[in-house]
OpenMM code with the backbone's topology and positions (N, CA, C; nanometers):
from openmm import Vec3, app, unit

residues = "UNK UNK UNK UNK UNK UNK UNK UNK UNK UNK UNK UNK UNK UNK UNK UNK UNK UNK UNK UNK UNK UNK UNK UNK UNK UNK UNK UNK UNK UNK UNK UNK UNK UNK UNK UNK UNK UNK UNK UNK UNK UNK UNK UNK UNK UNK UNK UNK UNK UNK UNK UNK UNK UNK UNK UNK UNK UNK UNK UNK UNK UNK UNK UNK UNK UNK UNK UNK UNK UNK UNK UNK UNK UNK UNK UNK UNK UNK UNK UNK UNK UNK UNK UNK UNK UNK UNK UNK UNK".split()
positions = [
    Vec3(13.6038, -8.3872, 2.1577),
    Vec3(13.6232, -8.2228, 2.1564),
    Vec3(13.5594, -8.1932, 2.0667),
    Vec3(13.4647, -8.1279, 2.0772),
    Vec3(13.3909, -8.0304, 1.9455),
    Vec3(13.4241, -7.8810, 1.9024),
    Vec3(13.4373, -7.8676, 1.8110),
    Vec3(13.4893, -7.8057, 1.7571),
    Vec3(13.3437, -7.6495, 1.7088),
    Vec3(13.4242, -7.5162, 1.8046),
    Vec3(13.2458, -7.4809, 1.7544),
    Vec3(13.2836, -7.3315, 1.6730),
    Vec3(13.2603, -7.3005, 1.5718),
    Vec3(13.2827, -7.2237, 1.4431),
    Vec3(13.1452, -7.0744, 1.5178),
    Vec3(13.2374, -6.9837, 1.5764),
    Vec3(13.1886, -6.8313, 1.5269),
    Vec3(13.1334, -6.7642, 1.4197),
    Vec3(13.0182, -6.7394, 1.4100),
    Vec3(12.9348, -6.7415, 1.3340),
    Vec3(12.8682, -6.5564, 1.3690),
    Vec3(12.8472, -6.4307, 1.3041),
    Vec3(12.7973, -6.3488, 1.3839),
    Vec3(12.6583, -6.3833, 1.3289),
    Vec3(12.5785, -6.3061, 1.4839),
    Vec3(12.4406, -6.3357, 1.4677),
    Vec3(12.3418, -6.2933, 1.2986),
    Vec3(12.2483, -6.3796, 1.2451),
    Vec3(12.2273, -6.2892, 1.1458),
    Vec3(12.1478, -6.1332, 1.1731),
    Vec3(12.0752, -6.1347, 1.3000),
    Vec3(12.0535, -5.9773, 1.3501),
    Vec3(12.1518, -5.8758, 1.3266),
    Vec3(12.2862, -5.9278, 1.3323),
    Vec3(12.3894, -5.8235, 1.3016),
    Vec3(12.4347, -5.8028, 1.2494),
    Vec3(12.4402, -5.8693, 1.1384),
    Vec3(12.4759, -5.8600, 0.9920),
    Vec3(12.3358, -5.7647, 0.9101),
    Vec3(12.4149, -5.6592, 0.8990),
    Vec3(12.3534, -5.5303, 0.8388),
    Vec3(12.4085, -5.4852, 0.7352),
    Vec3(12.5692, -5.4294, 0.7444),
    Vec3(12.6368, -5.3563, 0.6530),
    Vec3(12.6441, -5.4637, 0.4880),
    Vec3(12.6741, -5.3973, 0.4565),
    Vec3(12.6973, -5.4684, 0.2595),
    Vec3(12.8439, -5.6135, 0.2860),
    Vec3(12.8890, -5.5200, 0.3553),
    Vec3(13.0850, -5.6452, 0.4299),
    Vec3(13.0405, -5.7495, 0.5174),
    Vec3(12.8781, -5.6743, 0.5696),
    Vec3(12.8726, -5.8169, 0.7113),
    Vec3(12.7869, -5.9210, 0.6065),
    Vec3(12.7137, -5.8569, 0.5172),
    Vec3(12.6120, -5.9581, 0.4025),
    Vec3(12.6969, -6.0743, 0.3246),
    Vec3(12.7611, -5.9739, 0.3060),
    Vec3(12.8690, -6.0736, 0.1923),
    Vec3(13.0009, -6.2134, 0.2972),
    Vec3(13.0050, -6.1635, 0.3955),
    Vec3(13.1153, -6.2216, 0.4546),
    Vec3(13.0162, -6.3791, 0.5232),
    Vec3(12.8912, -6.3080, 0.5762),
    Vec3(12.8381, -6.3908, 0.6243),
    Vec3(12.7608, -6.4964, 0.5143),
    Vec3(12.7385, -6.4911, 0.4047),
    Vec3(12.6547, -6.5712, 0.2798),
    Vec3(12.8189, -6.6395, 0.2235),
    Vec3(12.9018, -6.5553, 0.2596),
    Vec3(13.1032, -6.6241, 0.1764),
    Vec3(13.0583, -6.7979, 0.2628),
    Vec3(13.0360, -6.7640, 0.3741),
    Vec3(13.1379, -6.8765, 0.4669),
    Vec3(12.9980, -6.9222, 0.4959),
    Vec3(12.9170, -6.8956, 0.4906),
    Vec3(12.7428, -7.0278, 0.4679),
    Vec3(12.7816, -7.0795, 0.3338),
    Vec3(12.8501, -7.0409, 0.1724),
    Vec3(12.8277, -7.1226, 0.0670),
    Vec3(13.0116, -7.1970, 0.1359),
    Vec3(13.0410, -7.1384, 0.1751),
    Vec3(13.1865, -7.2676, 0.2224),
    Vec3(13.1713, -7.3494, 0.2655),
    Vec3(13.0803, -7.3371, 0.4046),
    Vec3(13.0248, -7.4477, 0.4815),
    Vec3(12.9772, -7.5338, 0.3518),
    Vec3(12.8899, -7.5387, 0.2382),
    Vec3(12.7786, -7.6141, 0.1986),
    Vec3(12.9115, -7.6690, 0.0901),
    Vec3(12.9898, -7.6266, 0.0555),
    Vec3(13.0950, -7.6813, -0.0095),
    Vec3(13.0864, -7.6318, -0.1612),
    Vec3(12.9956, -7.5010, -0.1769),
    Vec3(12.9789, -7.4366, -0.2985),
    Vec3(13.0788, -7.3261, -0.3303),
    Vec3(13.1386, -7.2915, -0.4637),
    Vec3(13.2060, -7.1882, -0.4714),
    Vec3(13.1269, -7.0530, -0.4694),
    Vec3(13.1861, -6.9815, -0.4132),
    Vec3(13.0930, -6.8584, -0.3732),
    Vec3(13.1282, -6.7619, -0.4812),
    Vec3(13.2271, -6.7392, -0.5395),
    Vec3(13.2373, -6.6355, -0.6649),
    Vec3(13.1062, -6.7038, -0.7417),
    Vec3(13.1238, -6.8261, -0.7769),
    Vec3(13.0507, -6.8490, -0.9063),
    Vec3(12.8624, -6.7880, -0.8712),
    Vec3(12.8099, -6.8540, -0.7466),
    Vec3(12.7573, -6.8374, -0.6624),
    Vec3(12.7177, -6.6864, -0.6973),
    Vec3(12.8023, -6.6282, -0.6634),
    Vec3(12.7802, -6.4787, -0.6070),
    Vec3(12.7598, -6.4107, -0.7617),
    Vec3(12.8145, -6.4361, -0.8200),
    Vec3(12.7859, -6.3774, -1.0174),
    Vec3(12.7311, -6.4357, -1.0363),
    Vec3(12.6169, -6.5492, -1.0300),
    Vec3(12.5033, -6.6184, -1.0924),
    Vec3(12.4056, -6.5323, -1.0449),
    Vec3(12.3964, -6.4831, -0.8690),
    Vec3(12.3086, -6.3903, -0.8277),
    Vec3(12.3156, -6.2902, -0.8748),
    Vec3(12.4077, -6.2360, -0.8780),
    Vec3(12.4071, -6.0835, -0.9449),
    Vec3(12.3473, -6.0387, -1.0635),
    Vec3(12.4012, -6.1634, -1.1184),
    Vec3(12.3552, -6.1381, -1.2656),
    Vec3(12.2354, -6.1762, -1.3183),
    Vec3(12.1203, -6.2660, -1.2677),
    Vec3(12.0523, -6.3030, -1.2993),
    Vec3(11.9550, -6.2598, -1.1957),
    Vec3(11.9853, -6.2299, -1.0807),
    Vec3(11.8659, -6.1801, -0.9829),
    Vec3(11.8079, -6.2752, -0.9126),
    Vec3(11.8279, -6.3975, -0.9546),
    Vec3(11.7897, -6.5349, -0.8627),
    Vec3(11.8302, -6.5741, -0.7315),
    Vec3(11.7699, -6.5540, -0.6390),
    Vec3(11.8122, -6.5646, -0.4777),
    Vec3(11.8703, -6.7211, -0.4938),
    Vec3(11.7682, -6.7895, -0.5711),
    Vec3(11.8308, -7.0152, -0.5261),
    Vec3(11.9836, -6.9794, -0.5842),
    Vec3(12.0441, -6.9094, -0.6622),
    Vec3(12.2109, -6.9143, -0.6262),
    Vec3(12.2693, -6.9182, -0.5042),
    Vec3(12.1954, -6.8281, -0.4159),
    Vec3(12.2727, -6.8342, -0.2566),
    Vec3(12.2296, -6.9334, -0.1788),
    Vec3(12.2680, -7.0233, -0.0930),
    Vec3(12.2099, -7.1212, -0.0367),
    Vec3(12.1345, -7.0955, 0.0441),
    Vec3(12.0229, -7.1319, 0.1028),
    Vec3(11.9273, -7.0985, 0.1997),
    Vec3(11.9944, -7.1766, 0.3619),
    Vec3(12.1067, -7.2348, 0.3887),
    Vec3(12.1804, -7.2739, 0.4461),
    Vec3(12.2285, -7.1854, 0.5642),
    Vec3(12.1767, -7.1954, 0.6924),
    Vec3(12.2113, -7.0628, 0.8032),
    Vec3(12.1653, -6.9794, 0.7541),
    Vec3(12.0525, -6.9153, 0.6577),
    Vec3(11.9873, -6.8541, 0.6685),
    Vec3(12.0255, -6.7417, 0.5681),
    Vec3(12.1337, -6.7871, 0.4960),
    Vec3(12.2145, -6.6867, 0.3776),
    Vec3(12.1283, -6.6075, 0.2805),
    Vec3(12.0358, -6.6514, 0.2623),
    Vec3(11.9816, -6.6108, 0.1171),
    Vec3(11.8596, -6.5468, 0.2041),
    Vec3(11.8281, -6.5407, 0.2589),
    Vec3(11.7343, -6.4350, 0.3618),
    Vec3(11.8087, -6.3353, 0.3495),
    Vec3(11.8851, -6.3240, 0.4629),
    Vec3(12.0106, -6.2048, 0.4754),
    Vec3(12.0803, -6.1779, 0.3120),
    Vec3(12.1067, -6.2328, 0.2267),
    Vec3(12.1457, -6.1600, 0.0968),
    Vec3(12.0270, -6.0759, 0.0692),
    Vec3(11.8851, -6.1242, 0.1066),
    Vec3(11.7967, -6.0259, 0.0660),
    Vec3(11.7588, -5.9361, 0.1111),
    Vec3(11.8186, -5.9067, 0.1942),
    Vec3(11.7977, -5.8000, 0.2832),
    Vec3(11.8496, -5.6559, 0.2688),
    Vec3(11.9413, -5.6218, 0.1556),
    Vec3(12.0054, -5.5269, 0.1114),
    Vec3(11.9751, -5.5411, -0.0311),
    Vec3(11.9848, -5.4087, -0.1155),
    Vec3(11.9805, -5.4371, -0.2727),
    Vec3(12.1037, -5.5352, -0.3392),
    Vec3(12.0828, -5.5231, -0.4248),
    Vec3(12.2162, -5.5791, -0.5001),
    Vec3(12.3291, -5.4696, -0.5460),
    Vec3(12.2858, -5.3828, -0.5823),
    Vec3(12.3579, -5.2593, -0.6211),
    Vec3(12.4449, -5.2423, -0.5067),
    Vec3(12.3324, -5.2028, -0.4098),
    Vec3(12.4412, -5.1655, -0.2357),
    Vec3(12.5751, -5.2711, -0.2670),
    Vec3(12.5459, -5.4142, -0.2869),
    Vec3(12.6301, -5.5391, -0.2218),
    Vec3(12.7546, -5.5189, -0.3219),
    Vec3(12.7138, -5.4902, -0.5062),
    Vec3(12.7846, -5.4660, -0.6064),
    Vec3(12.9089, -5.3669, -0.5928),
    Vec3(12.8227, -5.2429, -0.5011),
    Vec3(12.8847, -5.0981, -0.5021),
    Vec3(12.9973, -5.1561, -0.3764),
    Vec3(13.0069, -5.2329, -0.2984),
    Vec3(13.0735, -5.2856, -0.1914),
    Vec3(13.1837, -5.3594, -0.2674),
    Vec3(13.1083, -5.4624, -0.2994),
    Vec3(13.2491, -5.5883, -0.3974),
    Vec3(13.3742, -5.4463, -0.4914),
    Vec3(13.2829, -5.3208, -0.5878),
    Vec3(13.3761, -5.2785, -0.6685),
    Vec3(13.4510, -5.2008, -0.5838),
    Vec3(13.3786, -5.0928, -0.4675),
    Vec3(13.4687, -4.9840, -0.3725),
    Vec3(13.5984, -5.0780, -0.3254),
    Vec3(13.5698, -5.2142, -0.2879),
    Vec3(13.6673, -5.2890, -0.2174),
    Vec3(13.7621, -5.2692, -0.2570),
    Vec3(13.7751, -5.3744, -0.4609),
    Vec3(13.8795, -5.3956, -0.5019),
    Vec3(13.9226, -5.2391, -0.5380),
    Vec3(13.8874, -5.1238, -0.6243),
    Vec3(13.9237, -5.0281, -0.6140),
    Vec3(14.0690, -4.9849, -0.4728),
    Vec3(13.9899, -4.9956, -0.4051),
    Vec3(14.0312, -4.8960, -0.2702),
    Vec3(14.2216, -4.9977, -0.2621),
    Vec3(14.1739, -5.1511, -0.2948),
    Vec3(14.2246, -5.1992, -0.2621),
    Vec3(14.3540, -5.2698, -0.3596),
    Vec3(14.2984, -5.2619, -0.4514),
    Vec3(14.3823, -5.2953, -0.6151),
    Vec3(14.4673, -5.2202, -0.7251),
    Vec3(14.3631, -5.0918, -0.7264),
    Vec3(14.3799, -4.9769, -0.8126),
    Vec3(14.4538, -4.8340, -0.7674),
    Vec3(14.3878, -4.8148, -0.7137),
    Vec3(14.4954, -4.6953, -0.6006),
    Vec3(14.6303, -4.7031, -0.5856),
    Vec3(14.6240, -4.8401, -0.5382),
    Vec3(14.7445, -4.8202, -0.5017),
    Vec3(14.8525, -4.8198, -0.6321),
    Vec3(14.7788, -4.9202, -0.7405),
    Vec3(14.8887, -4.8846, -0.8498),
    Vec3(14.8914, -4.7655, -0.9223),
    Vec3(14.7421, -4.7166, -0.9187),
    Vec3(14.7737, -4.5536, -0.9434),
    Vec3(14.9072, -4.4764, -0.9214),
    Vec3(14.9156, -4.5073, -0.8394),
    Vec3(14.9928, -4.4161, -0.7042),
    Vec3(15.1480, -4.4670, -0.7502),
    Vec3(15.1877, -4.5876, -0.7582),
    Vec3(15.2911, -4.6157, -0.8617),
    Vec3(15.3424, -4.5414, -1.0017),
    Vec3(15.2249, -4.5010, -1.0648),
    Vec3(15.2130, -4.4467, -1.2140),
    Vec3(15.2370, -4.2914, -1.1814),
    Vec3(15.2476, -4.2152, -1.0650),
    Vec3(15.3073, -4.0636, -1.0553),
    Vec3(15.3633, -4.0349, -1.0618),
] * unit.nanometer
topology = app.Topology()
chain = topology.addChain("A")
for resn in residues:
    res = topology.addResidue(resn, chain)
    for name in ("N", "CA", "C"):
        topology.addAtom(name, app.Element.getBySymbol(name[0]), res)
């Protein structure tokens, strides 16, 4: 029996969250460390840090790096810092 992985269709990958999730999964499928690769991409602006597997490089280039970084920082603050600041009050 063959296993079929669910993957969002590239035309439905539009939000920063969707793009990051899609690219993350493509990197895992190819055996790359998504954190290292994404940090390299964000710092260097070099899209070759992102695999072309599953069209991930094209998909990540659809959005501005600023929007992707903003998504990451917002998520981190919402899920890690805001709950810690409530403890201090």
